[in-house]
C-alpha positions in Angstrom: 102.1 22.0 11.8 102.6 22.5 15.8 100.1 25.3 17.1 101.5 27.4 19.8 99.4 29.9 22.0 101.0 33.4 22.0 100.4 35.9 24.6 100.4 39.6 23.8 101.4 40.4 27.5 104.4 38.7 28.8 102.9 39.2 32.3 99.7 37.5 31.6 100.9 33.9 31.8 102.4 34.8 35.3 99.4 36.1 36.4 97.3 33.0 35.2 99.6 30.7 37.4 100.0 33.0 40.4 97.1 31.4 42.3 98.7 27.9 42.0 102.0 29.0 42.7 100.7 31.0 45.8 99.1 27.6 47.0 102.1 25.7 46.3 104.3 28.1 48.1 102.4 28.5 51.2 101.2 24.7 51.6 104.5 23.1 50.2 107.6 25.1 50.0 107.3 27.2 53.2 106.5 23.9 55.2 109.3 22.3 53.5 111.8 24.9 54.2 110.7 25.3 57.8 111.2 21.5 58.2 114.9 21.6 56.6 115.8 24.6 59.1 114.3 22.8 62.0 116.3 19.5 61.2 119.3 21.4 62.0 118.2 22.9 65.4 117.4 21.7 68.8 114.3 23.1 70.0 112.5 22.8 73.2 108.9 21.9 73.4 107.6 25.3 73.7 109.7 26.7 71.0 111.3 29.0 73.6 114.7 28.3 73.0 116.6 27.4 69.8 120.1 25.9 69.5 122.0 25.3 66.4 123.1 21.5 66.2 124.1 21.0 62.6 123.8 17.4 61.6 123.3 16.2 65.1 119.6 15.2 64.5 120.6 13.0 61.5 123.3 11.4 63.3 121.1 10.6 66.1 118.4 9.3 63.7 120.8 6.8 61.9 122.2 5.4 64.9 118.7 4.8 66.4 117.8 1.2 66.0 114.1 1.8 66.3 114.1 4.4 63.4 116.2 2.1 61.1 114.0 -0.8 61.8 111.1 1.8 60.7 112.8 1.4 57.3 111.9 -2.1 56.6 108.4 -2.0 57.9 107.7 1.1 55.8 109.4 -0.9 52.7 107.3 -3.7 53.3 104.1 -1.9 54.1 104.4 0.3 51.0 105.3 -2.6 48.7 102.3 -4.6 50.1 99.8 -1.7 49.7 100.8 -0.8 46.2 101.1 -4.1 44.9 98.0 -5.5 46.3 96.1 -2.3 45.9 96.9 -2.3 41.9 96.6 -6.0 41.3 92.9 -6.3 43.3 91.9 -2.9 41.5 93.0 -4.5 37.9 91.0 -7.4 38.5 88.1 -5.6 39.6 88.2 -3.4 36.7 88.2 -6.4 34.2 85.2 -7.8 35.7 83.2 -4.4 35.8 84.2 -3.8 32.3 82.5 -7.0 31.1 79.5 -7.1 33.3 76.4 -5.9 31.3 73.5 -6.3 33.8 73.5 -4.2 37.1 76.9 -2.6 36.0 76.1 0.7 37.4 75.2 -0.7 40.8 78.6 -2.8 40.7 80.7 0.4 39.8 79.1 2.5 42.5 79.9 -0.1 45.4 83.5 -0.3 44.3 83.7 3.6 44.2 82.0 4.1 47.9 85.2 3.4 50.0 87.0 6.5 48.2 84.4 8.6 50.2 85.4 7.2 53.4 88.0 9.3 55.3 91.1 7.3 56.4 90.3 7.5 60.3 86.9 6.0 59.4 88.2 3.4 57.5 90.8 2.3 60.3 88.0 2.5 62.8 85.7 0.1 60.4 88.4 -2.4 60.0 88.9 -2.3 64.1 85.6 -3.0 64.5 85.4 -5.7 62.0 88.8 -7.3 63.6 88.1 -6.6 67.1 89.2 -9.4 69.2 86.3 -9.2 71.5 83.3 -8.0 69.2 84.7 -8.5 65.7 82.8 -10.2 63.2 85.7 -11.4 61.2 87.4 -12.4 64.5 84.3 -14.5 65.5 84.4 -16.5 62.3 88.1 -16.7 62.3 87.8 -18.5 65.7 85.3 -20.7 64.2 87.9 -21.7 61.8 90.4 -22.2 64.8 92.6 -19.4 64.0 93.1 -16.7 66.8 93.1 -13.1 65.8 94.3 -10.4 68.1 96.2 -7.5 66.3 96.8 -5.8 69.7 99.1 -8.9 70.8 100.6 -10.1 67.4 102.8 -8.0 65.2 102.1 -9.6 62.1 98.2 -9.6 62.6 98.5 -5.6 63.4 100.7 -5.3 60.1 98.3 -7.4 57.9 95.0 -5.2 59.4 96.7 -1.9 58.5 97.6 -3.0 55.0 94.1 -4.5 54.4 92.7 -1.2 55.6 95.0 0.8 53.4 94.2 -1.2 50.2 90.4 -1.2 50.5 90.6 2.4 51.0 92.9 3.0 47.8 91.0 0.2 45.7 88.2 2.8 44.5 90.8 5.2 43.1 92.8 2.7 41.3 89.8 1.1 40.1 88.5 4.2 38.3 91.5 4.7 36.8 91.8 1.0 35.4 88.3 1.1 34.1 88.5 4.3 32.4 91.7 2.8 31.0 90.0 -0.6 29.8 87.1 1.5 28.1 89.4 3.7 26.1 90.7 0.5 24.4 89.3 0.0 21.2 87.0 -2.7 20.9 88.0 -3.6 17.6 91.4 -4.8 18.5 89.6 -7.1 21.1 87.2 -8.3 18.6 90.3 -9.0 16.0 92.0 -11.1 18.5 89.0 -12.9 19.6 88.6 -13.8 15.6 92.1 -14.9 15.7 91.2 -17.3 18.2 92.8 -15.7 21.2 91.5 -16.6 24.4 90.5 -14.1 27.4 93.7 -14.6 28.9 95.8 -14.1 25.9 93.7 -11.2 24.9 94.4 -9.3 28.3 98.1 -10.2 28.4 98.9 -9.2 25.0 96.5 -6.4 24.3 95.0 -4.9 27.4 97.7 -5.0 29.7 100.6 -3.3 27.4 97.9 -0.4 26.8 97.3 0.0 30.3 101.0 0.5 31.0 100.8 4.1 31.2 97.6 4.0 33.6 99.6 1.2 35.8 102.5 3.6 35.8 100.8 6.4 37.1 99.1 4.2 39.8 102.2 2.8 40.9 103.7 6.3 41.6 100.3 7.4 43.3 100.1 4.4 45.4 103.7 4.6 46.6 103.1 8.2 47.9 99.8 7.2 49.1 101.6 4.2 51.3 104.2 6.6 52.7 102.0 9.5 53.5 98.2 9.1 53.3 98.0 5.8 55.6 98.8 7.9 58.6 95.2 8.3 59.7 94.7 4.6 59.2 97.6 3.6 61.5 96.7 6.1 64.0 93.0 4.9 64.5 93.6 1.2 64.1 97.0 0.3 65.9 98.8 3.7 66.9 101.9 2.4 65.9 101.5 -0.7 68.1 101.9 -3.4 69.2 105.3 -2.0 70.3 106.5 -0.2 67.3 105.5 -3.0 64.8 103.5 -0.7 62.7 105.1 2.7 63.1 106.1 3.2 59.6 108.3 6.6 59.0 105.3 8.8 58.8 103.8 7.7 61.9 107.3 7.9 63.6 107.5 11.6 62.5 104.4 12.2 64.8 105.1 9.9 67.5 108.4 11.8 67.9 107.4 15.2 67.0 104.0 15.6 68.8 104.2 13.1 71.8 108.0 12.9 72.5 108.2 16.7 71.6 111.6 16.0 69.9 111.0 18.7 67.4 114.6 18.8 65.9 114.5 15.0 65.5 111.3 15.0 64.1 112.0 17.6 61.6 115.2 15.5 60.5 113.0 12.5 60.1 110.2 14.7 57.9 113.2 15.7 55.5 114.4 12.2 55.1 110.9 10.9 54.4 110.9 13.6 51.8 114.4 12.8 50.1 113.0 9.1 50.2 109.8 9.9 48.2 111.7 12.2 45.9 113.9 9.8 44.9 111.7 6.8 44.5 109.8 9.0 42.1 112.7 9.9 40.3 113.8 6.5 39.9 110.3 5.3 38.9 110.2 8.1 36.3 113.9 7.5 35.2 113.9 3.6 34.7 110.3 2.3 35.2 108.8 4.6 32.7 111.0 3.0 29.7 109.0 0.0 29.9 105.8 2.0 29.6 104.1 1.7 26.2 102.5 5.0 25.2 
């Protein structure tokens, strides 16, 4: 029999959710509404004069080759960050779930990167791969590989992908580890008794039961790649060399705060918001059908 909670006053539920609604309204809907309004306007750098231009900002965007190229960079970047982050975190969680000795130390070390701010993460990886003083660069040079992300587009993209994946691994790891520990041990033991090896047990039992966790992390990592990697990119490459690491969220900053094109920047933020909404809806509409709850 289904249990339902009944409130004596019809206003009490609204009072209880009012603080959350207020926070969402102030910090999401109000800025989003302002961005939509500004995307149809042309405004000077100091906000002293505003002119209604309709869809001109959007037309200018989609006729700009640099903006269209940022779509390709963002798509490649988000796929690499989400795919590599989820795969590496799953492997680490499987190892952590099997370790008996020093398990707490191992898990703690894997959680530490989540406490690091994105900007600090970017700076750390820049030091590691600095062309002049980087430790990793030094040993790569010993192996005959010349690393200079300030001059090489592909190396710059690889740097921000590695830094972004490293920053997000801890978050993914926690959820995968919790998912693995929630799987009844009796299922694993029964499969082992039936002769299933470690790979067979993982592929046929653990991975299907982890599909809700994997789907959740897929959505979160896509959003993370689109938005939360701004600090890493700004600290590591500042969108360079050239525009090779200027993904959509960083181009909003470049055009809005550096080039002072407020209308064009607002139009870019609206397009970025719509892309993320569409991707999220598509994932819930189609990808979720393959999730086994």
